[in-house]
C-alpha positions as CSV (number, residue, x, y, z in Angstrom):
1,X,0.0,0.0,0.0
2,X,2.8,2.4,0.9
3,X,4.5,1.8,-2.5
4,X,1.3,2.5,-4.4
5,X,0.7,5.7,-2.5
6,X,4.4,6.7,-3.1
7,X,4.0,6.1,-6.8
8,X,0.7,8.0,-6.8
9,X,2.2,11.1,-5.2
10,X,5.5,11.0,-7.1
11,X,6.2,13.4,-9.9
12,X,7.6,10.6,-11.9
13,X,6.1,7.1,-12.5
14,X,9.2,5.7,-14.0
15,X,12.8,6.6,-13.2
16,X,14.9,6.8,-16.3
17,X,18.1,8.9,-16.4
18,X,16.2,12.0,-17.5
19,X,13.8,11.8,-14.6
20,X,16.6,11.2,-12.1
21,X,18.4,14.2,-13.3
22,X,15.3,16.4,-13.2
23,X,14.5,15.3,-9.6
24,X,18.1,15.7,-8.4
25,X,18.1,19.3,-9.8
26,X,14.7,20.1,-8.1
27,X,15.8,18.5,-4.9
28,X,19.1,20.4,-4.8
29,X,17.2,23.7,-5.1
30,X,15.4,22.9,-1.9
31,X,11.9,22.3,-0.5
32,X,11.1,26.0,-0.1
33,X,11.5,26.7,-3.8
34,X,9.7,23.5,-4.7
35,X,6.7,24.4,-2.5
36,X,6.5,27.9,-3.9
37,X,7.0,27.0,-7.6
38,X,5.5,23.6,-7.9
39,X,3.0,23.7,-5.1
40,X,1.7,27.3,-5.1
41,X,2.5,28.7,-8.6
42,X,2.0,25.7,-10.8
43,X,-0.8,24.0,-8.9
44,X,-2.4,26.4,-6.3
45,X,-2.8,29.5,-8.3
46,X,-4.4,27.9,-11.4
47,X,-6.6,25.7,-9.2
48,X,-7.7,28.8,-7.2
49,X,-8.4,30.8,-10.3
50,X,-10.6,28.0,-11.7
51,X,-12.4,27.7,-8.4
52,X,-13.1,31.4,-8.3
53,X,-14.3,31.4,-11.9
54,X,-16.6,28.5,-11.3
55,X,-18.0,29.5,-7.9
56,X,-17.6,33.2,-7.3
57,X,-18.5,34.6,-10.7
58,X,-21.8,35.9,-9.4
59,X,-20.1,38.3,-7.1
60,X,-16.7,38.6,-5.5
61,X,-16.2,40.9,-2.5
62,X,-12.8,41.6,-1.0
63,X,-13.2,39.2,2.0
64,X,-14.2,36.2,-0.3
65,X,-11.3,37.0,-2.5
66,X,-8.8,37.1,0.3
67,X,-10.2,33.9,1.9
68,X,-10.1,32.1,-1.4
69,X,-6.5,33.2,-2.1
70,X,-5.4,32.1,1.4
71,X,-7.1,28.7,1.1
72,X,-5.6,27.9,-2.3
73,X,-2.1,29.2,-1.1
74,X,-2.3,26.8,1.8
75,X,-3.6,24.0,-0.4
76,X,-0.7,24.6,-2.8
77,X,1.8,24.2,0.0
78,X,0.0,21.0,1.2
79,X,0.0,19.7,-2.3
80,X,3.7,20.5,-2.7
81,X,4.6,18.8,0.6
82,X,2.8,15.6,-0.4
83,X,4.4,15.5,-3.8
84,X,7.8,16.3,-2.3
85,X,7.5,13.5,0.1
86,X,6.1,11.0,-2.5
87,X,8.8,11.9,-5.0
88,X,11.6,11.7,-2.4
89,X,10.5,8.3,-1.3
90,X,10.0,7.1,-4.8
91,X,13.5,8.3,-5.7
92,X,15.0,6.6,-2.6
93,X,13.3,3.3,-3.5
94,X,14.6,3.6,-7.1
95,X,18.2,4.2,-5.9
96,X,17.9,1.3,-3.5
97,X,16.6,-1.0,-6.3
98,X,19.4,0.1,-8.7
99,X,22.1,-0.7,-6.1
100,X,20.7,-4.2,-5.5
101,X,20.9,-5.1,-9.2
């Protein structure tokens, strides 16, 4: 079950040399940058904009806007944390499996 969840929350489903290099580059830049770019900018902002367009198009006051932005910012960070952990674990399992071959 853990391995299935790890694969589900990993950025990469297969670990070829290109994917390994991409992850090592992202990992070397650190979790803060990953959370901000991959979590908030790439996932949280677009998701929040779609949510606002779908649900708040009939009227958007300042408080609703601020609350929505805050919720999707936090959701983006949570998403980034889950993906960071899943990808890190998947990478570690891949490295372990490669060493055993």
